[in-house]
N, CA, C and O atoms as a Tinker XYZ file with bonds, in Angstrom:
   312  protein
     1  N    116.157000   87.338000  116.485000    73     2
     2  CA   115.423000   88.535000  116.648000    64     1     3
     3  C    115.630000   89.280000  117.655000    63     2     4     5
     4  O    115.681000   88.681000  118.729000    81     3
     5  N    115.792000   90.587000  117.682000    73     3     6
     6  CA   116.175000   91.012000  118.904000    64     5     7
     7  C    114.781000   91.571000  119.827000    63     6     8     9
     8  O    113.662000   91.420000  119.337000    81     7
     9  N    114.888000   91.977000  120.677000    73     7    10
    10  CA   113.598000   92.282000  121.728000    64     9    11
    11  C    113.759000   93.814000  121.507000    63    10    12    13
    12  O    114.869000   94.334000  121.387000    81    11
    13  N    112.311000   94.674000  121.447000    73    11    14
    14  CA   112.100000   95.599000  120.900000    64    13    15
    15  C    112.832000   96.687000  122.082000    63    14    16    17
    16  O    113.285000   97.793000  121.787000    81    15
    17  N    112.828000   96.301000  122.980000    73    15    18
    18  CA   113.878000   97.216000  124.011000    64    17    19
    19  C    114.938000   97.269000  123.634000    63    18    20    21
    20  O    115.467000   98.377000  123.719000    81    19
    21  N    115.636000   96.298000  123.131000    73    19    22
    22  CA   117.410000   96.305000  122.855000    64    21    23
    23  C    117.433000   97.416000  121.491000    63    22    24    25
    24  O    118.353000   98.213000  121.301000    81    23
    25  N    116.329000   97.291000  120.684000    73    23    26
    26  CA   116.406000   98.034000  119.353000    64    25    27
    27  C    116.447000   99.454000  119.445000    63    26    28    29
    28  O    116.870000  100.151000  118.522000    81    27
    29  N    115.888000  100.055000  120.869000    73    27    30
    30  CA   115.543000  101.451000  120.840000    64    29    31
    31  C    116.871000  101.879000  121.551000    63    30    32    33
    32  O    117.214000  103.061000  121.528000    81    31
    33  N    117.615000  100.931000  122.177000    73    31    34
    34  CA   118.793000  101.497000  123.119000    64    33    35
    35  C    119.737000  102.307000  122.217000    63    34    36    37
    36  O    119.718000  101.971000  121.033000    81    35
    37  N    120.566000  103.319000  122.562000    73    35    38
    38  CA   121.638000  103.765000  122.168000    64    37    39
    39  C    122.817000  103.674000  122.814000    63    38    40    41
    40  O    122.589000  103.623000  124.023000    81    39
    41  N    124.155000  103.622000  122.539000    73    39    42
    42  CA   125.146000  103.387000  123.132000    64    41    43
    43  C    125.648000  104.777000  122.966000    63    42    44    45
    44  O    125.593000  105.456000  121.941000    81    43
    45  N    126.217000  105.151000  124.289000    73    43    46
    46  CA   126.827000  106.711000  124.469000    64    45    47
    47  C    128.096000  106.198000  124.456000    63    46    48    49
    48  O    128.338000  105.191000  125.121000    81    47
    49  N    129.248000  106.926000  123.567000    73    47    50
    50  CA   130.661000  106.642000  123.604000    64    49    51
    51  C    131.251000  108.042000  124.361000    63    50    52    53
    52  O    131.028000  109.128000  123.825000    81    51
    53  N    131.843000  107.985000  125.345000    73    51    54
    54  CA   132.428000  109.113000  125.900000    64    53    55
    55  C    133.564000  109.502000  124.888000    63    54    56    57
    56  O    134.308000  108.717000  124.300000    81    55
    57  N    133.542000  111.257000  124.781000    73    55    58
    58  CA   134.606000  111.730000  123.772000    64    57    59
    59  C    135.501000  111.960000  124.585000    63    58    60    61
    60  O    135.236000  112.830000  125.414000    81    59
    61  N    136.794000  111.330000  124.662000    73    59    62
    62  CA   138.050000  111.541000  125.140000    64    61    63
    63  C    138.835000  112.356000  124.387000    63    62    64    65
    64  O    139.476000  113.251000  124.937000    81    63
    65  N    138.889000  112.162000  123.065000    73    63    66
    66  CA   139.726000  113.196000  122.524000    64    65    67
    67  C    138.999000  114.535000  122.207000    63    66    68    69
    68  O    137.789000  114.703000  122.058000    81    67
    69  N    140.117000  115.555000  122.127000    73    67    70
    70  CA   139.434000  117.103000  122.108000    64    69    71
    71  C    139.054000  117.122000  120.485000    63    70    72    73
    72  O    139.725000  116.511000  119.653000    81    71
    73  N    138.116000  117.754000  120.228000    73    71    74
    74  CA   137.909000  117.836000  118.501000    64    73    75
    75  C    139.026000  119.135000  118.044000    63    74    76    77
    76  O    139.320000  120.212000  118.563000    81    75
    77  N    139.395000  118.519000  116.985000    73    75    78
    78  CA   140.225000  119.364000  116.190000    64    77    79
    79  C    139.893000  120.411000  115.286000    63    78    80    81
    80  O    139.416000  119.845000  114.302000    81    79
    81  N    139.894000  121.309000  115.152000    73    79    82
    82  CA   139.440000  122.552000  114.294000    64    81    83
    83  C    140.551000  122.563000  112.874000    63    82    84    85
    84  O    141.755000  122.819000  112.898000    81    83
    85  N    139.884000  122.277000  111.935000    73    83    86
    86  CA   140.617000  122.671000  110.756000    64    85    87
    87  C    140.701000  123.881000  110.324000    63    86    88    89
    88  O    139.694000  124.570000  110.484000    81    87
    89  N    141.828000  124.473000  109.695000    73    87    90
    90  CA   141.801000  125.529000  108.951000    64    89    91
    91  C    141.344000  125.708000  107.870000    63    90    92    93
    92  O    141.473000  124.824000  107.023000    81    91
    93  N    140.738000  126.791000  107.600000    73    91    94
    94  CA   140.113000  126.617000  106.106000    64    93    95
    95  C    141.033000  127.056000  105.162000    63    94    96    97
    96  O    141.793000  127.998000  105.385000    81    95
    97  N    141.007000  126.332000  103.957000    73    95    98
    98  CA   141.834000  126.776000  102.917000    64    97    99
    99  C    141.147000  127.436000  101.834000    63    98   100   101
   100  O    140.130000  126.822000  101.513000    81    99
   101  N    141.370000  128.523000  101.139000    73    99   102
   102  CA   140.924000  129.031000  100.336000    64   101   103
   103  C    140.730000  128.197000   99.017000    63   102   104   105
   104  O    141.796000  127.694000   98.661000    81   103
   105  N    139.624000  127.898000   98.158000    73   103   106
   106  CA   139.212000  127.125000   97.417000    64   105   107
   107  C    139.269000  127.808000   96.081000    63   106   108   109
   108  O    139.022000  127.166000   95.060000    81   107
   109  N    139.631000  129.269000   96.039000    73   107   110
   110  CA   139.510000  130.248000   94.959000    64   109   111
   111  C    140.497000  129.227000   93.789000    63   110   112   113
   112  O    140.997000  128.153000   94.125000    81   111
   113  N    140.609000  129.733000   92.626000    73   111   114
   114  CA   141.191000  129.269000   91.945000    64   113   115
   115  C    142.349000  129.777000   91.197000    63   114   116   117
   116  O    142.168000  129.530000   90.005000    81   115
   117  N    143.383000  130.340000   91.383000    73   115   118
   118  CA   144.448000  131.217000   91.346000    64   117   119
   119  C    145.261000  130.886000   89.675000    63   118   120   121
   120  O    145.958000  129.878000   89.564000    81   119
   121  N    145.145000  131.458000   88.959000    73   119   122
   122  CA   145.753000  131.511000   87.573000    64   121   123
   123  C    146.561000  132.348000   87.398000    63   122   124   125
   124  O    146.361000  133.343000   88.095000    81   123
   125  N    147.805000  132.420000   86.464000    73   123   126
   126  CA   148.404000  133.538000   85.846000    64   125   127
   127  C    147.897000  134.694000   85.016000    63   126   128   129
   128  O    147.274000  134.496000   83.973000    81   127
   129  N    148.130000  135.744000   85.420000    73   127   130
   130  CA   147.775000  136.720000   84.313000    64   129   131
   131  C    148.058000  136.434000   83.305000    63   130   132   133
   132  O    149.006000  135.670000   83.128000    81   131
   133  N    147.271000  136.993000   82.180000    73   131   134
   134  CA   147.466000  137.042000   80.597000    64   133   135
   135  C    148.491000  137.772000   80.503000    63   134   136   137
   136  O    148.522000  138.737000   81.268000    81   135
   137  N    149.530000  137.594000   79.661000    73   135   138
   138  CA   150.685000  138.479000   79.005000    64   137   139
   139  C    150.371000  139.751000   78.658000    63   138   140   141
   140  O    149.829000  139.813000   77.554000    81   139
   141  N    150.507000  140.686000   79.158000    73   139   142
   142  CA   150.204000  141.849000   78.570000    64   141   143
   143  C    149.037000  142.857000   79.715000    63   142   144   145
   144  O    148.900000  144.078000   79.647000    81   143
   145  N    148.390000  142.017000   80.607000    73   143   146
   146  CA   147.780000  142.618000   81.531000    64   145   147
   147  C    148.028000  143.042000   82.565000    63   146   148   149
   148  O    149.200000  142.861000   82.894000    81   147
   149  N    147.096000  143.825000   83.634000    73   147   150
   150  CA   147.489000  144.357000   84.585000    64   149   151
   151  C    147.693000  142.920000   85.398000    63   150   152   153
   152  O    147.047000  142.081000   84.770000    81   151
   153  N    148.293000  142.350000   86.466000    73   151   154
   154  CA   148.286000  141.201000   87.348000    64   153   155
   155  C    147.404000  141.555000   88.574000    63   154   156   157
   156  O    147.034000  140.635000   89.304000    81   155
   157  N    147.112000  142.593000   88.793000    73   155   158
   158  CA   146.563000  143.011000   90.140000    64   157   159
   159  C    145.603000  144.031000   90.040000    63   158   160   161
   160  O    145.860000  145.068000   90.652000    81   159
   161  N    144.251000  143.952000   89.224000    73   159   162
   162  CA   143.537000  144.835000   88.917000    64   161   163
   163  C    142.689000  145.362000   89.870000    63   162   164   165
   164  O    142.133000  146.445000   89.688000    81   163
   165  N    142.529000  144.666000   90.925000    73   163   166
   166  CA   141.586000  145.150000   91.743000    64   165   167
   167  C    142.380000  145.501000   93.133000    63   166   168   169
   168  O    141.830000  145.466000   94.233000    81   167
   169  N    143.809000  145.859000   92.911000    73   167   170
   170  CA   144.524000  146.027000   93.731000    64   169   171
   171  C    144.383000  147.190000   94.943000    63   170   172   173
   172  O    145.010000  147.237000   96.001000    81   171
   173  N    143.612000  147.880000   94.567000    73   171   174
   174  CA   143.205000  149.034000   95.405000    64   173   175
   175  C    142.212000  149.947000   94.967000    63   174   176   177
   176  O    142.105000  149.932000   93.740000    81   175
   177  N    141.409000  150.778000   95.571000    73   175   178
   178  CA   140.687000  151.584000   95.314000    64   177   179
   179  C    141.139000  153.056000   95.126000    63   178   180   181
   180  O    141.962000  153.533000   95.907000    81   179
   181  N    140.587000  153.835000   94.043000    73   179   182
   182  CA   140.986000  155.120000   93.811000    64   181   183
   183  C    140.204000  156.234000   94.949000    63   182   184   185
   184  O    139.012000  156.484000   95.127000    81   183
   185  N    141.358000  156.716000   95.556000    73   183   186
   186  CA   140.546000  157.435000   96.537000    64   185   187
   187  C    139.966000  158.951000   95.973000    63   186   188   189
   188  O    139.284000  159.690000   96.684000    81   187
   189  N    140.251000  159.185000   94.959000    73   187   190
   190  CA   139.568000  160.474000   94.359000    64   189   191
   191  C    138.367000  160.476000   94.237000    63   190   192   193
   192  O    137.842000  159.629000   93.514000    81   191
   193  N    137.675000  161.339000   94.848000    73   191   194
   194  CA   136.303000  161.511000   94.813000    64   193   195
   195  C    135.695000  162.485000   93.907000    63   194   196   197
   196  O    136.403000  163.467000   93.686000    81   195
   197  N    134.287000  162.446000   93.193000    73   195   198
   198  CA   133.836000  163.134000   92.210000    64   197   199
   199  C    133.539000  164.422000   93.214000    63   198   200   201
   200  O    133.612000  164.388000   94.442000    81   199
   201  N    133.243000  165.380000   92.526000    73   199   202
   202  CA   132.971000  166.783000   92.910000    64   201   203
   203  C    131.314000  166.769000   93.616000    63   202   204   205
   204  O    131.012000  167.651000   94.420000    81   203
   205  N    130.635000  166.035000   93.350000    73   203   206
   206  CA   129.015000  165.696000   93.475000    64   205   207
   207  C    129.080000  164.429000   94.794000    63   206   208   209
   208  O    128.021000  164.259000   95.398000    81   207
   209  N    130.110000  163.704000   95.153000    73   207   210
   210  CA   130.120000  162.936000   96.222000    64   209   211
   211  C    130.560000  163.643000   97.683000    63   210   212   213
   212  O    130.701000  163.001000   98.724000    81   211
   213  N    130.706000  164.773000   97.580000    73   211   214
   214  CA   130.898000  165.568000   98.894000    64   213   215
   215  C    129.567000  165.869000   99.912000    63   214   216   217
   216  O    128.432000  166.077000   99.482000    81   215
   217  N    129.960000  165.846000  101.417000    73   215   218
   218  CA   128.814000  165.707000  102.029000    64   217   219
   219  C    128.024000  167.404000  101.658000    63   218   220   221
   220  O    126.795000  167.444000  101.732000    81   219
   221  N    128.709000  168.575000  101.318000    73   219   222
   222  CA   128.167000  169.633000  101.367000    64   221   223
   223  C    127.223000  169.407000   99.624000    63   222   224   225
   224  O    126.092000  169.884000   99.532000    81   223
   225  N    127.621000  168.941000   98.856000    73   223   226
   226  CA   126.829000  168.839000   97.693000    64   225   227
   227  C    125.498000  168.022000   97.807000    63   226   228   229
   228  O    124.603000  168.016000   96.962000    81   227
   229  N    125.514000  167.258000   99.122000    73   227   230
   230  CA   124.008000  166.511000   99.238000    64   229   231
   231  C    123.106000  167.285000  100.315000    63   230   232   233
   232  O    122.075000  166.845000  100.824000    81   231
   233  N    123.585000  168.278000  100.509000    73   231   234
   234  CA   122.736000  169.432000  101.220000    64   233   235
   235  C    123.075000  169.361000  102.789000    63   234   236   237
   236  O    122.360000  170.019000  103.543000    81   235
   237  N    124.341000  168.444000  103.430000    73   235   238
   238  CA   124.861000  168.421000  104.449000    64   237   239
   239  C    125.591000  169.773000  105.209000    63   238   240   241
   240  O    126.169000  170.462000  104.368000    81   239
   241  N    125.675000  170.186000  106.271000    73   239   242
   242  CA   126.342000  171.034000  106.874000    64   241   243
   243  C    127.594000  170.591000  107.435000    63   242   244   245
   244  O    127.694000  169.368000  107.534000    81   243
   245  N    128.731000  171.393000  107.891000    73   243   246
   246  CA   129.846000  170.652000  108.367000    64   245   247
   247  C    129.589000  170.633000  110.030000    63   246   248   249
   248  O    130.220000  169.924000  110.814000    81   247
   249  N    128.618000  171.485000  110.353000    73   247   250
   250  CA   128.531000  171.788000  112.089000    64   249   251
   251  C    127.342000  170.765000  112.341000    63   250   252   253
   252  O    127.221000  170.476000  113.531000    81   251
   253  N    126.534000  170.219000  111.574000    73   251   254
   254  CA   125.558000  169.105000  111.768000    64   253   255
   255  C    124.378000  169.774000  112.102000    63   254   256   257
   256  O    124.168000  170.986000  112.100000    81   255
   257  N    123.529000  168.724000  112.430000    73   255   258
   258  CA   122.160000  169.045000  112.396000    64   257   259
   259  C    121.207000  169.530000  114.087000    63   258   260   261
   260  O    119.999000  169.677000  114.269000    81   259
   261  N    122.026000  169.623000  114.772000    73   259   262
   262  CA   121.466000  169.696000  116.394000    64   261   263
   263  C    120.486000  170.587000  116.443000    63   262   264   265
   264  O    119.359000  170.202000  116.756000    81   263
   265  N    120.741000  171.997000  116.130000    73   263   266
   266  CA   119.712000  173.073000  116.033000    64   265   267
   267  C    118.803000  172.851000  115.066000    63   266   268   269
   268  O    117.743000  173.421000  115.325000    81   267
   269  N    118.793000  172.204000  113.976000    73   267   270
   270  CA   117.154000  171.766000  113.376000    64   269   271
   271  C    116.550000  170.725000  114.127000    63   270   272   273
   272  O    115.326000  170.823000  114.219000    81   271
   273  N    117.082000  169.748000  114.691000    73   271   274
   274  CA   116.185000  168.939000  115.511000    64   273   275
   275  C    115.768000  169.540000  116.684000    63   274   276   277
   276  O    114.810000  169.075000  117.301000    81   275
   277  N    116.433000  170.620000  117.109000    73   275   278
   278  CA   115.624000  170.997000  118.608000    64   277   279
   279  C    114.686000  171.929000  118.154000    63   278   280   281
   280  O    113.705000  172.072000  118.883000    81   279
   281  N    114.749000  172.710000  116.966000    73   279   282
   282  CA   113.890000  173.617000  116.447000    64   281   283
   283  C    112.574000  172.760000  116.082000    63   282   284   285
   284  O    111.454000  172.946000  116.559000    81   283
   285  N    112.874000  171.962000  115.312000    73   283   286
   286  CA   111.454000  170.993000  114.602000    64   285   287
   287  C    110.940000  169.880000  115.365000    63   286   288   289
   288  O    110.495000  168.874000  114.813000    81   287
   289  N    110.990000  170.031000  116.637000    73   287   290
   290  CA   110.261000  169.264000  117.360000    64   289   291
   291  C    108.659000  169.035000  117.348000    63   290   292   293
   292  O    107.855000  169.957000  117.209000    81   291
   293  N    108.375000  167.928000  117.484000    73   291   294
   294  CA   106.770000  167.748000  117.424000    64   293   295
   295  C    106.229000  168.119000  118.483000    63   294   296   297
   296  O    106.786000  168.187000  119.579000    81   295
   297  N    104.786000  168.462000  118.164000    73   295   298
   298  CA   103.841000  169.419000  119.775000    64   297   299
   299  C    103.975000  168.474000  120.627000    63   298   300   301
   300  O    104.085000  168.700000  121.832000    81   299
   301  N    103.984000  167.211000  120.077000    73   299   302
   302  CA   103.430000  166.030000  121.141000    64   301   303
   303  C    104.919000  165.834000  122.378000    63   302   304   305
   304  O    104.829000  165.282000  123.474000    81   303
   305  N    105.907000  166.319000  121.922000    73   303   306
   306  CA   107.053000  166.419000  122.757000    64   305   307
   307  C    107.304000  167.148000  123.877000    63   306   308   309
   308  O    108.125000  166.787000  124.720000    81   307
   309  N    106.484000  168.425000  123.975000    73   307   310
   310  CA   106.247000  169.236000  124.910000    64   309   311
   311  C    107.221000  170.370000  124.924000    63   310   312
   312  O    107.129000  171.253000  125.777000    81   311
């Protein structure tokens, strides 16, 4: 039976070797495309925007809103 003081001690071993970092490898399953389908269906985005997706259709102006912010100051701003 060991004495209680020996049981509570931990041995510290100096780390002499540098830690190696492992390169992460993709774990995604890659399968060939089904014949007759597009091999890259998500290859890129369509840059065409709908007419309602413009800044002007949402009420924004090209010159900015600095004038509106200066005119609509709260009274406590002096």
